[in-house]
NUFI-50789 format. One record per residue (C-alpha): residue number from 1; residue in three letters; chain; x, y, z. Coordinates in Angstrom, 3 decimals. Layout:
! residues N
+-----+-----+----+----------+----------+----------+
!   i !  aa ! ch !        u !        v !        w !
+-----+-----+----+----------+----------+----------+
! NUM ! Ala !  A !        X !        Y !        Z !
...
+-----+-----+----+----------+----------+----------+
This chain:
! residues 253
+-----+-----+----+----------+----------+----------+
!   i !  aa ! ch !        u !        v !        w !
+-----+-----+----+----------+----------+----------+
!   1 ! Met !  A !  -42.104 !   17.254 !   35.962 !
!   2 ! Lys !  A !  -42.537 !   13.796 !   34.392 !
!   3 ! Ala !  A !  -42.912 !   15.395 !   30.970 !
!   4 ! Ile !  A !  -39.643 !   17.246 !   31.446 !
!   5 ! Arg !  A !  -37.830 !   14.072 !   32.525 !
!   6 ! Trp !  A !  -39.177 !   12.099 !   29.561 !
!   7 ! Ser !  A !  -38.118 !   14.871 !   27.172 !
!   8 ! Ala !  A !  -34.625 !   14.829 !   28.623 !
!   9 ! Leu !  A !  -34.412 !   11.054 !   28.242 !
!  10 ! Ile !  A !  -35.500 !   11.236 !   24.603 !
!  11 ! Val !  A !  -32.881 !   13.899 !   23.845 !
!  12 ! Cys !  A !  -30.155 !   11.823 !   25.546 !
!  13 ! Ala !  A !  -31.165 !    8.666 !   23.682 !
!  14 ! Ala !  A !  -31.098 !   10.496 !   20.358 !
!  15 ! Ala !  A !  -27.653 !   11.853 !   21.125 !
!  16 ! Leu !  A !  -26.376 !    8.373 !   21.959 !
!  17 ! Ile !  A !  -27.692 !    6.977 !   18.683 !
!  18 ! Val !  A !  -26.034 !    9.752 !   16.676 !
!  19 ! His !  A !  -22.767 !    9.314 !   18.587 !
!  20 ! Ala !  A !  -22.794 !    5.535 !   18.089 !
!  21 ! Gly !  A !  -23.594 !    5.835 !   14.387 !
!  22 ! Pro !  A !  -20.026 !    5.871 !   13.036 !
!  23 ! Arg !  A !  -18.990 !    2.956 !   15.244 !
!  24 ! Met !  A !  -22.008 !    0.914 !   14.190 !
!  25 ! Ser !  A !  -21.315 !    1.776 !   10.550 !
!  26 ! Ala !  A !  -17.675 !    0.739 !   10.870 !
!  27 ! Gln !  A !  -18.647 !   -2.622 !   12.359 !
!  28 ! Ala !  A !  -21.195 !   -3.140 !    9.606 !
!  29 ! Thr !  A !  -18.552 !   -2.658 !    6.912 !
!  30 ! Gly !  A !  -16.410 !   -5.484 !    8.249 !
!  31 ! Cys !  A !  -13.773 !   -3.707 !   10.335 !
!  32 ! Lys !  A !  -13.972 !   -6.219 !   13.147 !
!  33 ! Gly !  A !  -11.099 !   -8.689 !   12.972 !
!  34 ! Thr !  A !   -9.001 !   -6.669 !   10.530 !
!  35 ! Asn !  A !   -5.590 !   -5.169 !   11.286 !
!  36 ! Val !  A !   -4.876 !   -7.720 !   14.005 !
!  37 ! Leu !  A !   -2.308 !  -10.479 !   14.427 !
!  38 ! Ser !  A !   -3.135 !  -14.050 !   15.352 !
!  39 ! Pro !  A !   -1.147 !  -15.751 !   18.136 !
!  40 ! Ser !  A !    0.718 !  -17.827 !   15.537 !
!  41 ! Glu !  A !    1.605 !  -14.716 !   13.527 !
!  42 ! Lys !  A !    3.018 !  -13.095 !   16.639 !
!  43 ! Thr !  A !    5.073 !  -16.216 !   17.322 !
!  44 ! Asp !  A !    6.369 !  -16.135 !   13.741 !
!  45 ! Gly !  A !    7.592 !  -12.559 !   14.156 !
!  46 ! Trp !  A !    4.906 !  -10.611 !   12.326 !
!  47 ! Thr !  A !    4.205 !   -7.002 !   13.282 !
!  48 ! Leu !  A !    1.487 !   -4.651 !   12.073 !
!  49 ! Leu !  A !    2.520 !   -1.634 !   10.037 !
!  50 ! Phe !  A !   -0.990 !   -0.143 !   10.224 !
!  51 ! Asp !  A !   -3.081 !   -0.223 !   13.396 !
!  52 ! Gly !  A !   -6.410 !    0.399 !   11.660 !
!  53 ! Ala !  A !   -7.030 !    3.736 !   13.343 !
!  54 ! Thr !  A !   -4.032 !    6.060 !   12.934 !
!  55 ! Lys !  A !   -1.087 !    6.809 !   10.654 !
!  56 ! Ala !  A !    1.375 !    5.990 !   13.431 !
!  57 ! Gly !  A !    4.601 !    4.558 !   12.044 !
!  58 ! Trp !  A !    4.215 !    6.377 !    8.734 !
!  59 ! His !  A !    5.037 !    9.818 !    7.365 !
!  60 ! Gly !  A !    5.015 !   11.648 !    4.055 !
!  61 ! Tyr !  A !    8.027 !   11.153 !    1.796 !
!  62 ! Asn !  A !   10.472 !   13.987 !    2.506 !
!  63 ! Lys !  A !    7.978 !   15.225 !    5.102 !
!  64 ! Gln !  A !    5.185 !   15.869 !    2.610 !
!  65 ! Asp !  A !    1.820 !   16.705 !    4.155 !
!  66 ! Leu !  A !   -0.509 !   13.725 !    4.668 !
!  67 ! Ala !  A !   -3.769 !   15.499 !    3.857 !
!  68 ! Ala !  A !   -4.080 !   13.226 !    0.814 !
!  69 ! Trp !  A !   -4.419 !   10.210 !    3.140 !
!  70 ! Ala !  A !   -7.425 !    9.289 !    5.253 !
!  71 ! Ile !  A !   -8.603 !    6.372 !    7.370 !
!  72 ! Glu !  A !  -11.928 !    4.921 !    6.292 !
!  73 ! Asp !  A !  -13.572 !    1.770 !    7.650 !
!  74 ! Cys !  A !  -10.279 !    0.696 !    9.255 !
!  75 ! Ala !  A !   -8.344 !    1.089 !    6.004 !
!  76 ! Leu !  A !   -5.736 !    3.562 !    4.823 !
!  77 ! Lys !  A !   -7.178 !    5.478 !    1.894 !
!  78 ! Thr !  A !   -5.606 !    7.702 !   -0.733 !
!  79 ! Val !  A !   -8.220 !   10.348 !   -1.396 !
!  80 ! Gly !  A !   -7.148 !   10.991 !   -4.993 !
!  81 ! Val !  A !   -6.389 !   14.706 !   -4.800 !
!  82 ! Ser !  A !   -3.751 !   15.082 !   -7.526 !
!  83 ! Ser !  A !   -1.731 !   12.857 !   -9.859 !
!  84 ! Asn !  A !    0.912 !   15.560 !  -10.331 !
!  85 ! Tyr !  A !    4.130 !   14.600 !   -8.547 !
!  86 ! Gly !  A !    4.969 !   18.293 !   -8.225 !
!  87 ! Ser !  A !    1.737 !   19.019 !   -6.383 !
!  88 ! Asp !  A !    1.857 !   19.803 !   -2.678 !
!  89 ! Lys !  A !   -1.540 !   18.092 !   -2.382 !
!  90 ! Arg !  A !   -0.183 !   14.566 !   -2.828 !
!  91 ! Ala !  A !    2.284 !   12.500 !   -0.845 !
!  92 ! Asp !  A !    3.726 !    9.009 !   -0.910 !
!  93 ! Leu !  A !    3.290 !    7.398 !    2.494 !
!  94 ! Ile !  A !    6.480 !    5.797 !    3.837 !
!  95 ! Thr !  A !    7.440 !    3.843 !    6.923 !
!  96 ! Asp !  A !    9.377 !    5.392 !    9.770 !
!  97 ! Arg !  A !   11.433 !    2.186 !    9.915 !
!  98 ! Glu !  A !   13.830 !    0.718 !    7.383 !
!  99 ! Phe !  A !   13.873 !   -2.915 !    6.261 !
! 100 ! Thr !  A !   16.341 !   -5.220 !    4.518 !
! 101 ! Asn !  A !   15.093 !   -8.828 !    4.267 !
! 102 ! Phe !  A !   11.373 !   -9.232 !    4.881 !
! 103 ! Glu !  A !    8.010 !  -10.644 !    3.947 !
! 104 ! Leu !  A !    5.281 !   -8.028 !    3.550 !
! 105 ! Arg !  A !    1.590 !   -8.824 !    3.321 !
! 106 ! Phe !  A !   -1.339 !   -6.486 !    2.778 !
! 107 ! Glu !  A !   -4.796 !   -6.243 !    1.270 !
! 108 ! Trp !  A !   -5.748 !   -3.574 !   -1.249 !
! 109 ! Lys !  A !   -8.579 !   -2.521 !   -3.487 !
! 110 ! Ala !  A !   -8.686 !    0.029 !   -6.280 !
! 111 ! Ser !  A !  -11.166 !    2.528 !   -7.599 !
! 112 ! Lys !  A !  -12.101 !    2.295 !  -11.282 !
! 113 ! Gly !  A !   -9.048 !    3.079 !  -13.397 !
! 114 ! Gly !  A !   -6.919 !    3.436 !  -10.262 !
! 115 ! Asn !  A !   -3.124 !    3.396 !  -10.164 !
! 116 ! Ser !  A !   -0.835 !    2.965 !   -7.143 !
! 117 ! Gly !  A !    2.024 !    0.780 !   -5.968 !
! 118 ! Val !  A !    4.122 !   -0.347 !   -3.036 !
! 119 ! Met !  A !    7.854 !    0.328 !   -3.118 !
! 120 ! Tyr !  A !   10.717 !   -0.998 !   -1.012 !
! 121 ! Gly !  A !   14.360 !   -0.082 !   -0.573 !
! 122 ! Val !  A !   13.243 !    3.537 !   -0.695 !
! 123 ! Val !  A !   15.876 !    6.139 !    0.156 !
! 124 ! Glu !  A !   14.480 !    9.300 !    1.723 !
! 125 ! Asp !  A !   16.602 !   12.264 !    0.690 !
! 126 ! Pro !  A !   15.727 !   15.768 !   -0.563 !
! 127 ! Lys !  A !   17.732 !   15.110 !   -3.728 !
! 128 ! Tyr !  A !   15.006 !   12.659 !   -4.821 !
! 129 ! Asp !  A !   11.604 !   14.197 !   -5.525 !
! 130 ! Ala !  A !    9.720 !   10.891 !   -5.342 !
! 131 ! Ala !  A !   10.014 !    7.484 !   -3.715 !
! 132 ! Trp !  A !   10.065 !    5.685 !   -7.091 !
! 133 ! Lys !  A !   13.401 !    7.285 !   -7.973 !
! 134 ! Thr !  A !   15.065 !    4.724 !   -5.666 !
! 135 ! Gly !  A !   12.488 !    2.075 !   -4.763 !
! 136 ! Pro !  A !   11.409 !   -0.864 !   -6.964 !
! 137 ! Glu !  A !    7.625 !   -1.027 !   -7.172 !
! 138 ! Tyr !  A !    5.079 !   -3.800 !   -6.839 !
! 139 ! Gln !  A !    2.493 !   -2.353 !   -9.217 !
! 140 ! Leu !  A !   -1.117 !   -1.970 !   -8.065 !
! 141 ! Ile !  A !   -3.511 !   -0.923 !  -10.804 !
! 142 ! Asp !  A !   -6.900 !   -1.533 !  -12.384 !
! 143 ! Asp !  A !   -5.775 !   -3.496 !  -15.450 !
! 144 ! Val !  A !   -9.248 !   -3.467 !  -16.993 !
! 145 ! Asp !  A !  -10.292 !    0.174 !  -16.913 !
! 146 ! Phe !  A !   -7.021 !    2.081 !  -16.814 !
! 147 ! His !  A !   -7.209 !    4.951 !  -19.310 !
! 148 ! Ile !  A !   -4.471 !    3.592 !  -21.596 !
! 149 ! Lys !  A !   -3.456 !    0.097 !  -22.696 !
! 150 ! Leu !  A !   -0.864 !   -1.234 !  -20.275 !
! 151 ! Glu !  A !    2.355 !   -2.944 !  -21.230 !
! 152 ! Pro !  A !    2.682 !   -6.303 !  -19.405 !
! 153 ! Asp !  A !    5.440 !   -4.963 !  -17.149 !
! 154 ! Arg !  A !    3.110 !   -2.192 !  -15.939 !
! 155 ! Thr !  A !    0.124 !   -4.338 !  -15.013 !
! 156 ! Ala !  A !   -0.937 !   -5.348 !  -11.507 !
! 157 ! Gly !  A !    1.615 !   -7.591 !   -9.839 !
! 158 ! Ser !  A !    4.500 !   -6.496 !  -12.048 !
! 159 ! Asn !  A !    7.866 !   -5.173 !  -10.965 !
! 160 ! Tyr !  A !    6.954 !   -1.839 !  -12.493 !
! 161 ! Ser !  A !    8.642 !   -1.194 !  -15.839 !
! 162 ! Met !  A !   11.058 !   -4.089 !  -15.247 !
! 163 ! His !  A !    9.366 !   -7.510 !  -15.095 !
! 164 ! Ala !  A !    5.884 !   -8.665 !  -16.116 !
! 165 ! Pro !  A !    3.825 !  -11.040 !  -13.955 !
! 166 ! Asp !  A !    2.959 !  -14.537 !  -15.130 !
! 167 ! Ala !  A !   -0.438 !  -14.110 !  -16.803 !
! 168 ! Ala !  A !   -1.190 !  -17.826 !  -16.409 !
! 169 ! Gln !  A !   -0.942 !  -17.555 !  -12.615 !
! 170 ! Lys !  A !   -2.447 !  -14.117 !  -12.167 !
! 171 ! Val !  A !   -5.971 !  -13.627 !  -10.835 !
! 172 ! Leu !  A !   -6.932 !   -9.984 !  -10.247 !
! 173 ! Lys !  A !  -10.192 !   -9.330 !   -8.445 !
! 174 ! Pro !  A !  -12.690 !   -6.798 !   -9.815 !
! 175 ! Val !  A !  -12.651 !   -3.162 !   -8.748 !
! 176 ! Gly !  A !  -14.144 !   -2.766 !   -5.282 !
! 177 ! Glu !  A !  -13.011 !   -6.205 !   -4.066 !
! 178 ! Trp !  A !  -10.013 !   -6.830 !   -1.815 !
! 179 ! Asn !  A !   -6.857 !   -8.299 !   -3.333 !
! 180 ! Thr !  A !   -4.098 !   -9.871 !   -1.241 !
! 181 ! Thr !  A !   -0.444 !   -9.146 !   -1.936 !
! 182 ! Arg !  A !    2.628 !  -10.868 !   -0.586 !
! 183 ! Leu !  A !    6.065 !   -9.400 !   -1.269 !
! 184 ! Val !  A !    9.167 !  -11.394 !   -0.335 !
! 185 ! Val !  A !   12.569 !   -9.676 !   -0.375 !
! 186 ! Arg !  A !   15.534 !  -11.811 !    0.661 !
! 187 ! Gly !  A !   18.950 !  -10.611 !   -0.457 !
! 188 ! Ser !  A !   18.880 !  -10.353 !   -4.240 !
! 189 ! His !  A !   15.811 !  -12.596 !   -4.526 !
! 190 ! Val !  A !   12.342 !  -11.046 !   -4.830 !
! 191 ! Glu !  A !    8.925 !  -12.701 !   -5.136 !
! 192 ! His !  A !    5.578 !  -11.112 !   -6.038 !
! 193 ! Trp !  A !    2.432 !  -12.934 !   -4.951 !
! 194 ! Leu !  A !   -1.118 !  -11.908 !   -5.850 !
! 195 ! Asn !  A !   -4.169 !  -13.549 !   -4.308 !
! 196 ! Glu !  A !   -2.109 !  -16.492 !   -3.043 !
! 197 ! Lys !  A !   -0.453 !  -17.165 !   -6.426 !
! 198 ! Lys !  A !    3.210 !  -16.474 !   -7.133 !
! 199 ! Val !  A !    3.106 !  -14.342 !  -10.259 !
! 200 ! Leu !  A !    6.740 !  -13.225 !  -10.466 !
! 201 ! Glu !  A !   10.216 !  -13.843 !   -9.093 !
! 202 ! Phe !  A !   13.533 !  -12.314 !  -10.081 !
! 203 ! Glu !  A !   17.074 !  -11.655 !   -8.946 !
! 204 ! Arg !  A !   18.322 !   -8.121 !   -8.398 !
! 205 ! Trp !  A !   21.766 !   -6.768 !   -9.290 !
! 206 ! Thr !  A !   22.598 !   -9.438 !  -11.864 !
! 207 ! Pro !  A !   24.080 !   -8.368 !  -15.235 !
! 208 ! Ala !  A !   20.663 !   -8.930 !  -16.853 !
! 209 ! Trp !  A !   18.907 !   -6.878 !  -14.151 !
! 210 ! Asn !  A !   21.433 !   -4.053 !  -14.513 !
! 211 ! Thr !  A !   21.013 !   -4.002 !  -18.293 !
! 212 ! Leu !  A !   17.227 !   -3.893 !  -17.958 !
! 213 ! Arg !  A !   17.421 !   -1.048 !  -15.445 !
! 214 ! Asp !  A !   19.898 !    1.024 !  -17.433 !
! 215 ! Ser !  A !   18.168 !    0.672 !  -20.805 !
! 216 ! Gly !  A !   14.585 !    1.530 !  -19.884 !
! 217 ! Lys !  A !   12.645 !    3.986 !  -17.752 !
! 218 ! Trp !  A !   15.272 !    3.950 !  -15.022 !
! 219 ! Lys !  A !   18.187 !    5.211 !  -17.107 !
! 220 ! Thr !  A !   17.330 !    8.696 !  -15.802 !
! 221 ! Ala !  A !   17.108 !    7.411 !  -12.207 !
! 222 ! Pro !  A !   20.664 !    6.157 !  -11.577 !
! 223 ! Asp !  A !   20.027 !    5.167 !   -7.946 !
! 224 ! Tyr !  A !   16.916 !    3.105 !   -8.683 !
! 225 ! Gly !  A !   16.998 !   -0.288 !   -6.984 !
! 226 ! Lys !  A !   20.494 !    0.049 !   -5.551 !
! 227 ! Ala !  A !   19.705 !    0.216 !   -1.824 !
! 228 ! Lys !  A !   19.736 !   -3.056 !    0.107 !
! 229 ! Thr !  A !   18.072 !   -1.398 !    3.097 !
! 230 ! Gly !  A !   15.335 !    1.203 !    2.873 !
! 231 ! Arg !  A !   11.822 !    2.260 !    3.694 !
! 232 ! Ile !  A !    8.561 !    0.892 !    2.363 !
! 233 ! Ala !  A !    6.340 !    3.370 !    0.527 !
! 234 ! Ile !  A !    2.720 !    3.339 !   -0.599 !
! 235 ! Gln !  A !    2.312 !    5.466 !   -3.682 !
! 236 ! Asp !  A !   -0.196 !    8.272 !   -3.982 !
! 237 ! His !  A !   -0.711 !    8.522 !   -7.737 !
! 238 ! Gly !  A !   -3.859 !   10.620 !   -7.586 !
! 239 ! Ser !  A !   -6.204 !    7.607 !   -7.521 !
! 240 ! Ile !  A !   -8.443 !    6.372 !   -4.732 !
! 241 ! Phe !  A !   -7.078 !    3.191 !   -3.142 !
! 242 ! Trp !  A !   -7.608 !    1.373 !    0.137 !
! 243 ! Phe !  A !   -5.099 !   -0.656 !    2.188 !
! 244 ! Arg !  A !   -5.551 !   -2.814 !    5.276 !
! 245 ! Asn !  A !   -3.985 !   -5.751 !    7.157 !
! 246 ! Val !  A !   -0.521 !   -4.381 !    6.403 !
! 247 ! Lys !  A !    1.957 !   -6.617 !    8.216 !
! 248 ! Ile !  A !    5.637 !   -7.504 !    7.972 !
! 249 ! Arg !  A !    8.136 !   -9.969 !    9.374 !
! 250 ! Pro !  A !   11.932 !  -10.025 !    9.091 !
! 251 ! Leu !  A !   13.645 !  -12.802 !    7.144 !
! 252 ! Ala !  A !   17.138 !  -14.189 !    7.429 !
! 253 ! Glu !  A !   19.235 !  -13.734 !    4.306 !
+-----+-----+----+----------+----------+----------+
C-alpha cells in the first residue's frame, strides 16, 4: 500500500513540474514587470494597448486572420509566415480603437534582416488592401543586415519613404535586443523617438509635405496620410518581430 501511495505521489509531482514549466520559463525570460503601468503612468492617462497575454483590443486589418501573430514570453510576435501582401497567411494587426492626438510608447526587437513598422491614422476600408495605403509609418527594420542597401528615409526610425531620421542622434540596438520607440502625434506635428533620442520631427499637410507625398512612393496612394483620426497598426511584413510594453495616452491639440 505504501509503495502504491509513493508511486502516486511521484506521478503527481512530475505532472506538476511539467505543468509549471511554461510559467517558470516565462518568468526566467523576464516577463515579470512588463506590460504594466506604474501609478504615475495611470495618473498621467496612460493605458495599455497590449495586456501581455491576449490579443484583446486588436484585430486583423479588414478582418484578416491573426494566425500570423503569436504571444511569446509576454510579447506580441509576428511569426514571419509570408511577406506577400496578397497572401491570406499574413495580417497587419490594428487597434479596435481610433486615435487623434496621442503619445505612443512601445518596445520592439527584430530578427536578423527583419522589416516591420507601426502606422497611425490608418483607415480600415475594403477599398484599401493594406494599412500602409493610408497610414504614415514609423519604420522598424534591421538596418545592418537587411537584404538590400536602405535609403535613409527607409531606415529604422524614419517616416517611411518620406523623412529620414537624424543619424547623429540615432542609436539602434543590435538584433535580439529591445529598442524603445516613442511616437508623438499632435495635430500636424509628429515626433519620432528611438531609444530616448528624438531622431525626427516634421509637420504634416504643409505644402512641402504634400509635394513630398505626391512625388514619391505615395503618388499611387492618394489617401496616404490624410486622416486626422485613425487606427494604429503593427505591420506584418513577413519578418519575425516582437513587441511589448505597448502603451498610449491622449494629448491635447
